[in-house]
C-alpha positions in Angstrom: 56.1 35.5 26.9 52.7 34.2 25.6 52.3 30.5 24.8 50.2 30.2 21.6 48.4 27.4 19.9 47.6 27.9 16.2 44.5 26.1 14.8 44.8 26.2 11.0 48.5 26.8 11.0 49.0 25.7 7.4 46.5 28.3 6.0 47.3 31.9 5.1 46.4 33.3 8.5 48.3 30.5 10.3 51.4 31.1 8.2 51.2 34.9 8.9 50.9 34.1 12.6 54.1 32.1 12.5 55.8 35.0 10.8 54.7 37.3 13.6 56.0 34.8 16.2 59.3 34.5 14.3 59.7 38.3 14.5 58.9 38.4 18.2 60.7 35.4 19.7 61.0 37.0 23.2 57.2 37.6 23.3 55.6 34.6 21.6 56.2 30.9 21.9 54.4 28.4 19.7 53.3 25.4 21.7 50.8 23.7 19.4 49.7 23.5 15.8 46.7 22.1 14.0 45.8 21.4 10.4 43.1 19.5 8.6 45.1 17.6 6.0 48.5 19.3 5.3 50.6 16.9 7.4 54.0 17.5 5.8 53.7 21.2 6.3 52.5 21.0 9.9 55.4 18.7 10.8 57.9 21.0 9.1 56.4 23.9 11.1 56.6 21.9 14.4 60.3 21.2 13.7 61.0 24.8 12.9 59.4 26.2 16.0 60.2 23.4 18.4 56.6 22.3 18.9 56.0 19.0 20.6 52.4 18.3 19.7 50.2 18.8 16.6 46.6 18.0 15.8 45.3 16.7 12.5 41.6 16.9 12.0 41.3 14.4 9.1 41.7 10.8 10.6 43.5 9.4 7.6 45.9 12.3 7.4 46.5 12.0 11.1 47.8 8.4 10.6 50.2 9.8 7.9 51.3 12.5 10.3 52.0 10.0 13.1 54.5 8.2 10.8 56.2 11.5 9.9 56.2 12.8 13.5 57.4 9.6 15.3 61.1 9.9 14.5 61.1 13.5 15.9 59.3 12.7 19.1 56.3 14.9 18.1 52.9 13.8 19.4 49.9 13.8 17.1 46.3 14.3 18.2 43.7 12.9 15.7 40.3 14.1 14.6 38.1 16.9 15.7 38.4 15.7 19.3 42.2 16.0 19.0 41.9 19.6 17.7 39.6 20.5 20.6 42.0 18.8 23.1 44.9 20.8 21.7 42.9 24.0 22.1 42.3 23.2 25.7 46.0 22.3 26.4 47.2 23.5 29.7 50.4 24.8 28.1 48.6 27.5 26.1 47.8 31.1 27.1 46.2 32.1 23.7 44.6 30.0 21.0 44.5 31.4 17.4 41.6 30.0 15.5 42.1 30.1 11.8 40.2 27.0 10.9 37.7 26.9 8.1 34.0 27.3 8.9 32.2 25.7 11.8 35.1 23.4 12.4 36.4 26.2 14.6 33.4 26.2 17.0 34.2 23.2 19.2 37.8 24.1 19.7 37.0 27.7 20.4 34.6 26.7 23.1 37.1 24.2 24.5 39.8 26.8 24.6 37.5 29.3 26.5 36.3 26.6 28.9 40.0 25.9 29.7 40.6 29.6 30.5 42.5 30.5 27.4 42.1 33.8 25.4 41.1 33.3 21.8 42.4 35.3 18.8 39.6 34.6 16.3 40.0 34.7 12.5 37.2 32.2 11.8 34.2 34.5 11.3 31.7 31.6 11.0 32.2 30.9 14.7 30.5 34.2 15.7 28.3 34.4 12.6 26.6 31.1 13.3 26.9 30.8 17.1 27.7 34.3 18.4 25.1 34.1 21.2 26.5 30.8 22.5 30.1 31.8 22.1 29.7 35.1 24.0 27.8 33.5 26.7 30.6 30.9 27.2 33.2 33.7 27.0 31.5 35.6 29.8 31.3 32.5 32.0 35.0 31.7 31.4 36.1 35.4 31.9 38.5 35.2 29.0 39.3 37.6 26.1 38.0 37.1 22.6 40.3 39.1 20.4 39.6 39.9 16.7 42.1 38.9 14.0 40.1 40.1 11.0 41.7 43.4 9.9 38.3 45.3 10.0 37.4 44.1 13.5 40.9 44.7 14.8 40.6 48.2 13.5 37.4 48.8 15.4 38.9 47.3 18.5 42.0 49.5 18.2 39.8 52.6 17.8 37.7 51.7 20.8 40.8 50.9 22.9 42.2 54.3 22.1 39.2 56.2 23.4 37.8 54.1 26.3 39.6 53.6 29.6 41.5 50.4 30.1 39.5 49.9 33.3 36.3 49.7 31.3 37.8 47.4 28.6 40.3 45.3 30.7 38.7 42.0 29.7 38.7 42.8 26.0 35.9 43.0 23.4 32.4 42.0 24.7 33.5 41.9 28.4 32.1 45.3 29.5 29.9 46.3 26.5 28.0 49.2 27.9 31.2 50.8 29.1 33.3 49.8 26.2 31.2 50.6 23.2 27.4 51.0 23.2 27.2 54.0 25.5 29.9 55.9 23.6 29.5 54.7 20.0 27.2 56.2 17.4 28.2 53.9 14.6 30.7 51.3 13.5 31.7 51.5 9.8 33.3 48.5 8.2 35.3 49.1 5.0 35.0 46.8 2.0 37.2 46.4 -1.1 34.0 46.1 -3.1 35.2 42.9 -4.9 35.1 42.9 -8.7 31.6 44.4 -9.2 31.0 47.3 -6.7 32.5 49.8 -9.1 30.9 48.3 -12.2 27.1 49.1 -12.1 26.7 47.9 -15.7 27.4 44.3 -14.7 24.6 41.8 -15.4 24.6 39.5 -12.4 22.5 36.9 -14.2 25.5 36.4 -16.7 28.4 36.6 -14.3 30.7 33.5 -14.6 32.7 31.9 -11.8 35.9 33.1 -13.5 34.6 36.7 -13.3 33.5 36.4 -9.7 36.9 34.9 -8.7 38.8 37.8 -10.4 39.2 39.9 -7.3 41.0 43.2 -8.2 43.2 43.3 -5.1 43.4 40.0 -3.1 44.3 36.4 -3.8 41.9 34.4 -1.5 40.2 31.0 -1.5 37.2 30.6 -3.8 34.5 30.8 -1.1 35.8 34.0 0.4 36.4 35.5 -3.1 32.8 34.8 -4.2 31.5 36.2 -0.9 33.5 39.3 -1.6 31.9 39.6 -5.0 28.3 39.3 -3.6 29.4 41.4 -0.5 28.1 38.6 1.7 31.6 38.5 3.2 31.1 42.0 4.5 27.6 41.1 5.8 29.1 38.3 7.8 31.6 40.7 9.2 28.6 42.9 10.3 27.3 39.9 12.3 30.8 39.3 13.7 31.1 42.9 14.9 27.6 42.8 16.4 28.8 40.1 18.9 32.3 41.3 19.4 31.3 44.8 20.4 27.7 44.3 21.5 26.4 46.8 19.0 23.0 46.4 17.2 23.4 45.7 13.5 21.4 48.9 12.7 24.4 50.8 14.1 26.9 49.0 11.9 27.4 50.2 8.4 29.6 49.3 5.4 31.5 51.6 3.0 33.4 50.6 -0.1 37.0 51.6 0.1 39.0 50.1 -2.8 42.4 51.1 -1.6 42.0 49.1 1.6 44.2 51.5 3.7 41.5 52.5 6.2 40.5 49.2 7.8 37.4 50.5 9.6 36.1 53.5 11.5 34.2 54.3 14.6 31.9 57.4 15.0 31.3 58.4 18.6 28.3 60.1 20.2 30.1 63.4 20.3 30.3 63.5 16.5 34.0 62.7 16.2 35.3 59.7 14.2 38.4 57.6 14.5 39.9 55.3 11.8 42.7 52.8 11.9 45.1 52.7 8.9 48.0 50.6 7.7 49.2 49.0 4.5 47.1 45.9 3.9 49.1 43.1 5.6 47.5 40.6 8.0 50.5 40.6 10.3 49.3 43.9 11.7 46.0 42.6 13.2 47.5 39.3 14.1 50.3 40.9 16.1 47.9 43.3 17.9 45.7 40.3 19.0 48.7 38.4 20.3 50.5 41.3 22.0 47.4 43.2 23.3 47.2 45.4 25.4 50.8 46.2 24.4 52.3 47.3 21.1 55.7 45.8 20.4 58.4 47.2 18.1 58.9 45.1 15.0 59.8 46.0 11.4 56.7 46.2 9.3 55.8 47.9 6.0 55.2 51.6 6.7 52.2 53.6 5.6 53.2 56.6 3.3 50.1 58.7 2.8 51.9 61.2 0.6 52.8 58.4 -1.8 49.2 57.0 -1.6 47.9 60.4 -2.7 44.1 59.7 -2.4 41.6 57.5 -0.6 38.2 56.7 -2.1 35.0 55.9 -0.3 31.4 55.3 -1.5 28.3 53.5 -0.2 27.5 50.1 -1.6 24.3 49.8 -3.7 22.3 47.5 -1.6 19.7 47.0 -4.4 22.6 45.3 -6.3 24.0 43.5 -3.3 21.0 42.2 -1.3 23.2 39.9 0.8 23.8 42.9 3.1 20.0 43.2 3.8 19.7 39.4 4.3 22.3 39.6 7.0 20.4 42.3 8.9 17.2 40.2 8.6 19.1 37.2 10.0 20.4 39.3 12.9 17.0 40.6 13.8 15.5 37.1 13.7 18.4 35.9 15.9 18.6 32.4 17.4 19.5 29.9 14.7 18.8 32.1 11.7 22.4 33.4 11.3 23.6 29.8 11.2 21.1 29.0 8.5 22.1 32.1 6.5 25.8 31.1 6.7 25.2 27.5 5.7 22.9 28.3 2.9 25.4 30.8 1.5 28.2 28.2 1.7 26.3 25.6 -0.3 24.9 28.2 -2.8 28.4 29.4 -3.5 29.5 25.8 -4.2 26.6 25.4 -6.6 27.5 28.6 -8.4 31.1 27.5 -8.8 29.9 24.1 -10.1 27.8 25.9 -12.7 24.5 24.8 -11.2 23.4 28.2 -10.1 23.6 31.7 -11.6 25.5 34.3 -9.6 22.3 36.1 -8.6 20.9 32.7 -7.6 23.3 32.7 -4.6 21.3 35.4 -2.7 17.9 34.2 -4.1 18.7 30.7 -2.6 19.8 32.1 0.7 16.6 34.2 0.9 14.4 31.2 0.1 16.1 29.0 2.7 15.8 31.7 5.4 12.1 32.2 4.5 11.5 28.5 5.2 13.3 28.5 8.5 11.6 29.1 11.9 14.4 30.3 14.1 15.0 28.5 17.4 17.2 29.4 20.3 21.0 29.2 19.9 21.1 27.2 23.1 24.0 24.9 22.6 26.5 23.3 20.2 24.0 20.8 18.9 21.4 23.4 18.1 23.9 25.3 15.9 24.9 22.2 14.0 21.3 21.0 13.5 20.4 24.4 12.0 23.5 24.3 9.8 22.6 20.7 8.5 19.0 21.7 8.0 20.0 24.7 5.8 22.3 22.5 3.7 19.5 20.1 3.0 17.1 22.9 2.2 19.4 24.3 -0.4 19.2 21.0 -2.2 15.4 21.1 -2.0 15.4 24.7 -3.4 17.9 24.3 -6.2 17.9 20.5 -6.9 21.7 20.6 -6.7 23.1 17.8 -4.6 26.8 18.7 -4.7 
């Protein structure tokens, strides 16, 4: 039985995590839930799963939650400090982080420092502060387990070929034994968004409605636009670099519209291994929470005969320069990835507000990166200072104040 805290329980990953827990009541016990503002839903979740404490990041929403929780004897922790305190709760074994953006960094560090394993869905935590996070993970001797389907696929392929003795502490714990010495290349699959299969698209004329029209997934606007620019896949390259201690030059991207193969590993002996399943986030969530075991539960089966065909092709990086910008940020290191991430976030907001053309997203990110001198990713404050600087610089570059 694992005792699990879910940070971001009212979002899509959090709701899927609760479905996994519901299907495995003898293996997973929910002991804490956190949300930013969705207080009614988080209290309903607490009542359904018998949870005695919740955290609400927004202070005003926390006061509302206290009024709803009091008759049921549910404790409410308020603010970012409350979320971090919940992550460090002595009752937890594993903390699932599905918070949005850098809001996940402080509670992830708090969970690790408290000796808890972290199942990570918030890619910005590793994108912006991977060096810091992995240093703290090593000091704490805990596991950092991927929840993104692509990184879970890579982890599963590596687990299938490398001895458990070498990988006993999970991704990043024994990198030379686990990955780098045996791996030739990691290959992340991408849906391609709405434009990878449409070379005729004029990116100067793309509207927000077109960029948000993803052919396969229903996601939030930021992730959907990042999928359209392929920045989302670039950020996943940075995430994989830290999880598996693999240089970015050995991490590639291939467009796979069917989203059945979630990622592949090519080994130094020339063999390749892929992980496949129908696209359902419960698969990687369950693996993160039950690792190193696999537990029997009813899930949608994969019928390859019915699927008939699987398609793969290389992305055109001349049309999707965000992939190259990510590699530049990774080579610069230090605070540069945090600057890339923050600049992209604000540029996407400007595009959705009609203040920036679609191609202006990557032009703005490139301009902000060019103006930044990377410093060391030494601590929490350095990451947030770089993030804040990049946001101000986007305003200076574009004139958009959001």
